N, C-alpha and C positions, 0 to 999 in steps of 0.2 A: 604629498601622497606617500603612504607608507610602503614597506616592503611587501613583496608577494611571496608567500611561503606556504609550504605544505606541512612543515614540521613546527614544533615549538621549541623554544629555548628553555633552559632550566634556570631558576626554579619555576615550576608550573603547578597550579592548584585549581581545584573546582569544588564548589560547595553546593552545587545543584540548585542554587537559588533561581536559576533560569532554566530549570527542567533538565532533561538532556537535550531539549530541542535546539538550544543555542549554546553549544559547548565551545571551549576555547580552541584556538588553532592547534592542530595536531591531535585532538581528541576525537574519537569516533565511538559509536555504539550501535548495536543492532536491536536495541529496545527503546521504545518511547515511554515505557512505564516509569512511574515515579510515585513517591508518597508525598502527601500534601504537607507534611511537617517533618522536620529533621533537626539537626543541630543548628545552633545559631550561625547565621551567615556572617560574612565579613563586615557587613554594615550594622551588625548587632541585632537584626531581626531574626525571625524563625524561618528557616529556609525549607525548601523541599528536600527530599532525599531520593537517591537512585533506587531502583528496584530490580533485583535479579529474580525473575519469577518463572523462568523456563530453562530447560537444559540447553546450554550453548549461549545463553545471554552473556554479554560481556561489555566491558568498557576498556578501550585500548588507547594508549597514549604513544605517539611517535615523537621523539625529541632528537635534538641535534647534539647536545652536550653529553659529557660523561655523567651518568646518574650517581647520586649519593645514596640517600635514604628515601624509601617510599612509606608514607604513613596514610592510614585509612581507618574508617570506623564502620563496624558492622552491628546490625541489630536483627534479631529474629522476629519475623512477622508470621502470624498464624499459629505458632506453637511457642510455648514458654522457652524451649531450648531449640536451637536450630537443628534441623534434620536435612541431610544431603551433603553435598561437597562443593566448596568454593575454592578455587586455586588462584594463586598469584604466579604469573608466568612472565618470563623475559625472553627477548629474541634480539639477535643482531640484525636480521633482515626482514622480520615480519612474517616469515614463512615457517621456519623451524623454531619450536618453542621448548623452553626448559622450565620446569616447575621450581619456584623458589620456596613457596610455603603452601601448605594445604590445611583447610579448615573443614572438619567433618562434623558428625553428630555431636551436639553439645559443646561445640567450640565457643559459642557465644549465645547469649540469652536475649531476653526482652528489653534490655537496657543497652544504650549505645556503649560500645567498647572499642577503644583504639588499639590498633596493631601496627607493626612496622615490619618491613622487609628490606634486605640489603641486596640489590642486584649487582651483577658483574659490571665494572666500569665500561666494558666494551659493548654492553647492550644498548640498543637504541629504541626498544619497544618494551612497554610494560602492559600486561593484560590481566584484568581481574574478571574471572569467568566462573559461571556456575557449571561445573562439569557433571554433576549428578543432581537431578531434581527429585525431591520427595514430595508427593502430593500433600497439600495443606500447609507447606512451609515455604516462605520466601525470605530472601536476604535483603535487608535494607543496607545501602551503602552511602556514606556521606563524608565530606571534608577530606578529599584525597589530595595529597601533596607529594610531588617528586622534587627533591632538592638536587642541586648540582654537586658533583664530587669535587669539592674544593680542597686543594692541597697547598703546600707552601710554594709550589712551582707556579710560574706565571700562567695566566689563563685569559686569552683574548676574547673579547666580545665587541661587536660593532652595533651601533644604534643609529637609526635615521628616523626623523620625525617622531621621536619618543617610542619607536618600536624596535625590538631586537631584529637584527638581520642575520639569519643563519648563513653560513658560508655556501656559496654557489647559487644563492637565490638572487633576486633582482630588486632594484628600487626604480621608481618612475617619477619623473618631474618634467615640467614644461617651461618654456620661456620663448618670448618673441624672437624672431630671426634677427641675428646680429646684435642681440642685447645680452650682456653678461648676467649670469645667475650664480650666486654662491650656494654650493651644495655642501652641507656640513655633515660629516660622519663623526659620531662619537666613538672613540677608541677606549674601551674599558679594559682594565686588568682586574679580574676577579680572584686572582691568586692571593694567598694569605700573607706572603712575606717577600717573595722575589719580585724585582722590578721587571717589567716587560720591555724588551728592546724592540724598537720599530725601525726597520730598514727603509730604504728609498723606494717608495711605491711607484709603480709604472702603470700606464694606461695603454691598452692595445685595442684593436678592433676596427670595424668599418669606418666609424666616425671619430676615431681617437683624436684627430686634430682639433675637434670642437671642445676638447677637455684639456685643462691645465691644472696641475696640482699647485695650489697657491701657498699652502703651508701644511706642515705635518710634524708631529712630535717625533723625537728620537727615542724617548723612553717614557714609560708610564709606571708610576709607583704602584705597589700592591694596594688593592681596594680603592683605586683612583681611576680617573678618566681624563682624556684630553681630546682635542678636536683636530681632525684632518679635513682641510677645506679644498674643494675642487671648484674651479671656475668653469661653468658651462656656457659657451657662446655658440648657439646653433648657427651653422652657415647656411642652412636651408630648412624648409619646412618638412614636417613628418618625423618619423622615428630616426634617431641618431644613436645607434647602439655602439657600446664600447664595454670594456671590462677593466676593472682595477684589481691589481695584485699587490697585496701589502705584506712584505716580508716581516717576520717577527720571530721572537724567541720561544713561542709556545710550540713545544715539540709535536703536538698533535694537530696544529692548525697553521702550519707554515708552508706556503703563504696563505693568507686569507683572501679569497677571491669573491668579488661581487660583480654582477652584471649591472651596467649602467644603462637604463632605458630612458634617455633624455628625448624630449620631443620639441621640435622647433615649430613655433606657431601655435594655433589653437586646435590643431587636430593631429592625431597620429597618422602615419602612412597607411594607405589602404592595403590590406593583405593582397598578395599576388595571386592567390587562388582560394577557392572555397573547397570544403571537403567534397569527396566524390562518392563515399559509401556510408550508408547507415546500417548498423547491425543491432538487432534486438538481443539483449542479454537476459531479459526476463519477460516472458510473454504469457500473460494470463488474461482471463476475461475481465478482471477488475483492475489490472495495472500493467503498464508496459514500461520497461526500462531499456535504454539503448545507448549506443555510442556511435560517434562518427570518427572518421580517420583524422588524426592530428596533422595539420598542414603547417604547423609552426607559428600560428598567429597567437596574439595575446589571449584571445577568447573566442567563444562560439555562442551564437544566439539561435535557438531553435523555436520556430513558430509552429503551432498546430491548429488545424481546423477540422472539425468533424464533418465528414460527408462531402466536403467540397475542397477544391484546390485552393491552397493559400495564395491570396492575391495581394497580401500586405507585405510591407518591408519596414525595417527599422530606419530611423533618421540619425544621421551623423551628429555626434555631440550629445545625444540623449542617453541617459542612464536608465536601463530597464531592470525590472526585478521579476523573479519567478512568479508566475500566475497573473502577470499584468496583461491586459488586452491591448493589442495593436490592431485597430480596425476590427475585423471579424475574426481575428486569430488570437491565440493565447500563447504567451511565453512559457514553454515547458522545459527549457534548458537555457542557462546563462552562466558564463564564467569560463575560467581557464580550463576546467575539466570538460573535454569534448563529449558530454553525455546529455541525455534528456530523460524525462519521466512523464508518463501520462497517468494521473491518478483518477480514481473514481470512474474508470472506464466502463464500457458496456460490452456485453457479449456480441459477437458477430457484427462488429461495427468497424467501418473503414475510417482511419485517421490519416489526414494529409499533413505532411511535414515540409518545411522549408528551413534550411540551415544556412546561416550567414557567419562567415569568419569576420573577426574585427581585431583591430589593434587599438591600444590606448585604454584608459580608464578614467573615472571621475569627471566625465564631461569632455574628455578628449577622444572619445571613441570614433573610429572611422570604420564603418561597416561596408563590406563588399556586397553590394546589392545587385550587381549586373548578372551574375550566374549562380544563384544559390543552389545548393543540393536539394533536389526535390525528390521526395520519397513517400510511399504510402505503407501503412501497416494496418492489417485487419486482425482484430482480436478473434480468438477461437470461438466456435459455436458453444463449446463447453470446456471447462477446466476441472474435470472430475478427479478427485483423489484416487478413486478406483473406477476405471472405465467399465468394469463389469459389475458395478454396484447393484444395478437393478436386475441382473441376470438371475433367473429363477422366479421372478415375480410375473404372474400370469393372470390377466384380468378375467380370463374365462374359467379360472379355478375358483371353486366355492371357498377356498382358503385364502383368497386374496386379502381380505381385511386383516386377518391374523398375521399373514405373511408380511404385509406392510408394517403393521404395528411392531412385530418382532424385529424387523430389520432396522427401522428408523429410531426405535426406542434405545437401541444400543449406540451410545455416543460418548465422547469425551466431554465431561461437564466443565464448563468455564465459569469462574466465579462471577457472580452478578456484579460485585464491586469492581471487577476488572473490565467492565463493558467499555468504559471510556478509553482504556489503553488498547483493548482488543479491536474495537470497531471504528473508532473515530480516526486515528492516524492512518490505519491500514486500509480503510474503505471509504468512510463518509467524508472525511476532511478533504477539501479541495483547495489548492493553492490560489492565493490572490495577492494583491499588492502589499508592499511594505513588510514582507515576511509573515503576513497573516494567512489564516486559512478560513474557510467558511463551511458551515454545515447547515443543511436545510431541515427544518421541522416537518415531519412527514404529514401531520394532520392539517397544518395551517399554511404551509408554503413559506414560512419565515426563513430568511437567509441570515444566519447568525455568524458574525465575525468573531474571531478569537486569535490571540497570539499563542502559539503552541508553548506548552502542552495544553490540551483541552481540559477544562474543569467545569463541573456542573455549576458550582458557585461562581457567580459573575456572568454566566451566559444565560441563566434562567431557563435551563433546559433539563429534561428528565429522560430516564430510560422508561419508556412506556411499555407496559404489559398489554399488548394488543388483545391477548386472552387474559382478562383481568385476574389477578391473583385471588380475589374474593370469590371467583367462580369455581376455582379448583376444588376438587374433593379434599385436597390437602391444605386448604386455606389456613393461613396463620403461620405456616412454616416457610421461611425464606431460604432454607438450605437444600431444598429438594431440586432434582434435575429439572422438573417442569418450571419451577420459579425462575431458574437461571438460563433456560433454553434460549439461545440467541435467535432462533428462527422466528420468535414472536416478540422480540424486543426491538424497539425502534426509537431513534432520537426524536423528541417532541419538545416544543416550547411549553413551559410550565402552565401558562394560562389555558392552552388547548388541552393539555393533559388533564387539568382540573375540570374543565367543562365536560370532557368525555366521562371522567370518573369511571364507574363500572357499568355505565349504560350499555345496552345492546347497540350494535350498529344497525342503521336503517336509513331509509329515505325520509328526510324531514319534510312534512307537508305544512305544519304550523310551527314556524320558527319562534323560539323564545329568547335565544341568545346566539352569539356567534363570535368567533375570533379568526381572523384571516379567512381562509377558505373552508374552515370547519364550522358546522352548524349544530345547534342543540334545539330540540323541540319534540314534537310528537309525529308519529307516522299516520298513515291513512286510517288506522284502527284506533288512534288516540293514545297509543303506547309511547312512553318516553324513549327516545333514541338519540344517538349521536351520528352525524354524517360527516366523514372526513372529506378532504379534497378528492376530486374524481380520480386523479392518478394514483391514489393510495387505496382505493376501494378494493381492487382485485388483490393487491398485496396483503391487505388486512384480512380479506376473506380467506386467502390461502394459508395465512398464518394461523387462523382459528381452526380451519379444517385440518391442518397439520397437527396441531396440539391434540385435537380430539382423537386423531388416528394414532399418533405416537404413544399416547398414554391410555388408549383403549377406553375412552370416556363416551358414554351416551348422554343425551340431554338430561335424563332423569337423575343422573349422578351429580350434576352440577349444582353449585350453591348460588345464593343471592340472585342476581339477575341472569345468570347463565341459562336457565331453562327458557327465558324469554327471547333468546337470540333466534331470529328467523333463519333457518337453514336454506330455504329456497332463495331468500334474498342473497345469501352468501354465494350460492351457485350462480345466480344472475350476475353478481358483481365479478365473479371469477371469469365468466365468459365475456362480459362487457368490457372488462379491463384486463386482457390476457397478459401473461408475463412479458414484461419489456426486457430489452437487453440488459438494462441496469438491474432489474430484479433477478435475472438469470445469473448475472455476475455476482450478485449478493449471495445467491444460493451456493455458488462455487466457493466464494470466500469463506462462508460459514462452514462449508464442507472441509476447508483446509484447517479450520480450528476445531470443529466438533467431530469431524469424520462421519457426518450423516447429512442427508439431503431432504428437502421438502419434495415429496413425490408429485405434488400437484403443480409445481413449477416445471418439472421435467416432463410430465405426462398429463396434459390438462384433461384428457378424457377419463382418467381413472375416477374422477368424482362421480361419474355416471354409474359406477358399479358399487357404490357404497351408500347405504342408508345411514346418514350421520345421526339421525334421531335415535336409532337403536344400536348403532355400531355393528351392523350386520351387512352381509353380502347381498347384492341384488342379482338374482339369477337372470332376470330379464330387464336390463337397463332401459331407461326411457329413451325412445328413439329420437325425440326432440333434443334431449341432452347430448346424445351422440352426434346428432347433426350439427349442433352448435360447436362441438369439439372438432368437427371436420371429419368424423368417421361415418361412412355411409354403409347402411345395411339394406339389402333388398327387402321389400315387405313380405310378411309371412303369407302362407296360403290361407284363404278364408275357409275355415272348416264348416261354416254355415252357408255353403255354396248354394245360391239360388239361381245360378245361370246355366244349369244343366251341364256343368263340367267345362264351360267355356272360359272360366276365369284364367287369365293369362299370367297372373302373378306367380312368382317362383319362390319357393322356400330356399333360403340360404342357410345351410346347416354349418354350425361351427365344427371344424375338424378337430379331432383329438390332437392337441399340440405335440404330444409325444411322438406322433408319427412323422412329423416334419422337423428336420434339422437344418440349421444354417451354420456355415463355417467359412473361414475362420471368424471368430468374434472375440476381440476386436478385429475388424477388417482393415485393409489398406486400399487396394484398387479393385478387388473382385470379391463377390459374395456368392458362395456355392450353396445350392439347396438340394436336399435329398428327401425322399419320402413324400414328394409333392405330386404324385401321379394324379392327373386330372385337373390340376390347378394350372391354368394357362395364362393368367394375367396377374400383374402386380401393381401396387401403388406404394410409393415411399413417402412418409410424412415426416416433417421436422418436429421439434419439441413443441411448437405452437399448434400442432395439428394441421398444418398447411401441407397440402399435396404438392410435392416439389419434383417428383419424377414418376413416370409410369411406363408400362410397356408390356410386351408379351414374353412369356418364358420360352427360351429356346430349348432345343432337345436336351442339352447338357445342363439346363437349369442354372445358368451362371448369369449374374447381374454385374455389369461394369460400374464402378464407382468413381471413375477418374474425375468427373465434374463436381464431385461433392467434397466439401471441406470437413475437417475433423469435427466430431460431435456425436450426439445421440440421435438415432433415427428409429422409425417404426415401419415395418414392412407388412403390408396387407396383401395376402394371396387369395385368389378367388378363381373358381372354375367348376364346371360340372355340378352346380348347385351347392357347392361347399366353399368354406373360407376359413382362414386362420390368420392370426396376427403374431408377429415376432418383433422383438426389438434388437437392435444391434448398434455397435459403436464403430465409428471410423477413427482410427488413431494412427497417424503417420508421424515419424520423427522429424521430418523436415517441414 
């Protein structure tokens, strides 16, 4: 078994042939983006290249040795000459950074160009970062190498099992109790001329008597190596920790210290305790990151189960990987880093966790299963970029349609070509075994496995325009905001995408073809339609209604099969398959990228106020539509009264919303209402239109919100034959 290390030794290099998904030890990045072709990789093929496509994107390397030279290659993508700023930075501690070199407008063009930088020998971090992003230009990065600062002076390095062992890290090995094992350490001298003097090594620690230094060199010539051999004879089973200190003449690494993590028998010692506290470090509707307290064990395994308590446990000696299932639970954290992550999460959903400390690796794991840390995490109701995004939108106003169009049309355009980098790793990709991920085709329910990074070629998947591009008034142009709008783009399997083509969506009565859960055929009128799986029907309907609203299109303006799309069917699907927690988290995630939202995911009743055929406002929304949305209105007075005035129905008049004010908004624990004279009852609805709270207004018109979680809500006030509706947000910091 090799060394356990968080840094890399020098020389280190990366040619992006394995994406940035699987980078070398010591390398980290905050982007999963890459280009499908770059410079020739180390095996002679054509590799991928890294992509710096947003301000703050970086590749950072943490190393142990003194750095010599840094070489790297840049290429401009999107423009003939690069626009923006990329900086090469160095740091001693990874916190305070100093710029070594800066590349600005025109520093490199559309061909790969090699550059180099010389850091200070005391630096232990190098960062290549896009500090200023100019729209339309990205920087390609490839073949990055950091060499060691080799001088004539002696330079020690230690190798175990063909891996470099940085100082103060550990190595692990195992042997049967009372049986000797030869542990061989390679002692290298990377200096250019001076010999390395090696003193008498010593072993200390809890189990030091289990170790004996069998042989060791006194001197190692420049650019040479020799072997230091330790005999490990475990006196008992379990972990037998010790530490070796190797005196030497390298002025910067004397003595060279390594932790010896020998194991007696077939299993490491069970940890003495499990973590006791779980803390979320990133909590959104679509993803949860967290940590547990470090109790000094070799590693931590975190199991997650959605909606139910974790009843499963790991088995000693088994090696688990991220995304693997153990019974009804999934591994969401594994390794020395006491952290976990829940990807592709859903809004307002409770996730149960169980965390097990363990010692050992490579089949020697011993998990503490007796008293795991048990915790629950509930994702937010909403993670809006702007909690006040919908403030000012009033469904009782005849400007509703234009107000919605104006608001949601304004957004940050993301490149269609970047969909795989934007949406797959950050949202759709789910961890599974063997370092792979899986993404589901939305039309057919296919689960497609891939090894990151995701690529369209090889997975037979497409970016599906749920609102077909051929329907758009701007059909033929792929650079428009509407063509690239993420709200209507979904991952689909190529066969299902081809079967849908640009057909209208509908209920298939006479089926002519199918793939997975998707069907092709004709509807009850004999018109050709495509029917996706049931759980995608509402999502697809809301995507189409969003597009027509965002870009102010009526049916008469649409091309090709667009005018044949049934609007009533979309409304039916919208209510039959209301927004799930997953769709709401998708709305939040796209909001984080585009800075706009799909109104019909947040407020399902707004479809009742819009005539999508003409893109106009409905002064009198259909009562059945409102009822399906969970909004109740009292029936109007029958003006053709034939009952001699005995009709007992009451007219509910919409109150001028400017007369009623609610504050504060966003709220925390209380909501105050003014201008509501005569309104004596209220109902609060969630984003799905479900009534979750009701009551009578007190004299001071204050509503307590202690029992409600963060999110978007709708307040319906009624009394004295009048009513009004307001929306508000609950936003608490804790």
